[in-house]
C-alpha positions in Angstrom: -55.3 -35.2 -73.5 -56.9 -36.1 -76.9 -59.7 -38.3 -75.2 -62.5 -36.1 -73.9 -64.6 -38.1 -71.0 -68.2 -37.1 -71.2 -69.1 -39.3 -68.4 -70.5 -36.1 -66.1 -72.8 -35.5 -69.3 -74.2 -38.8 -69.6 -74.9 -39.0 -65.8 -76.6 -35.8 -65.9 -78.7 -36.9 -68.9 -79.5 -40.0 -66.9 -80.2 -38.3 -63.4 -77.7 -40.5 -61.9 -75.1 -39.6 -59.3 -71.4 -40.5 -59.4 -71.8 -42.9 -56.2 -74.9 -44.7 -57.5 -72.7 -45.4 -60.6 -69.8 -46.5 -58.7 -71.9 -48.7 -56.5 -73.3 -50.4 -59.6 -70.1 -50.8 -61.4 -68.3 -51.8 -58.1 -65.4 -49.4 -58.2 -64.7 -46.6 -55.7 -66.3 -43.3 -56.3 -62.6 -41.8 -56.1 -61.5 -44.0 -59.0 -64.8 -43.1 -61.1 -64.1 -39.4 -60.2 -60.6 -39.7 -61.8 -62.1 -40.9 -64.9 -64.8 -38.3 -65.0 -62.4 -35.4 -64.6 -60.2 -36.7 -67.4 -57.3 -37.5 -65.4 -57.2 -41.2 -65.7 -54.6 -42.6 -68.3 -56.4 -45.7 -69.1 -59.6 -47.6 -68.4 -60.1 -51.5 -68.4 -62.6 -52.7 -71.0 -64.3 -54.6 -68.4 -65.1 -51.5 -66.6 -66.2 -49.4 -69.5 -68.4 -52.3 -70.4 -69.9 -52.3 -66.8 -70.4 -48.6 -67.1 -71.8 -48.7 -70.4 -74.2 -51.6 -69.1 -75.5 -49.5 -66.2 -75.9 -46.2 -68.1 -77.2 -47.8 -71.2 -74.9 -46.4 -73.7 -72.2 -47.0 -75.9 -68.6 -46.3 -75.5 -68.6 -43.4 -77.8 -71.2 -41.6 -75.8 -68.8 -41.4 -72.8 -65.4 -41.1 -74.8 -64.6 -38.8 -77.4 -61.4 -38.0 -79.6 -60.3 -34.6 -80.0 -57.1 -33.9 -82.0 -57.2 -30.4 -81.3 -56.9 -31.0 -77.5 -53.8 -33.1 -78.2 -52.4 -30.4 -80.3 -52.9 -28.0 -77.4 -51.3 -30.1 -74.9 -48.2 -30.5 -77.1 -47.8 -26.7 -77.6 -48.0 -26.3 -73.9 -45.2 -28.6 -73.2 -42.9 -27.0 -75.9 -43.2 -23.6 -74.2 -41.9 -25.0 -70.8 
């Protein structure tokens, strides 16, 4: 995936647990875990806004674009 999720890094910097963030954002810890591990296919802007509000950060602190990650994924698919 070309989008890298750095939620675990921001949580560690804030010394906050995933369950605490999930409760503050009012989503399930399981859904937040899917986002944290990079397995989410989408995120609602209102959810991203709540996460940024609670963590006092910008969306760019949580999400990053890496074209090389996308290139590697496409190369792997061509081999199959």
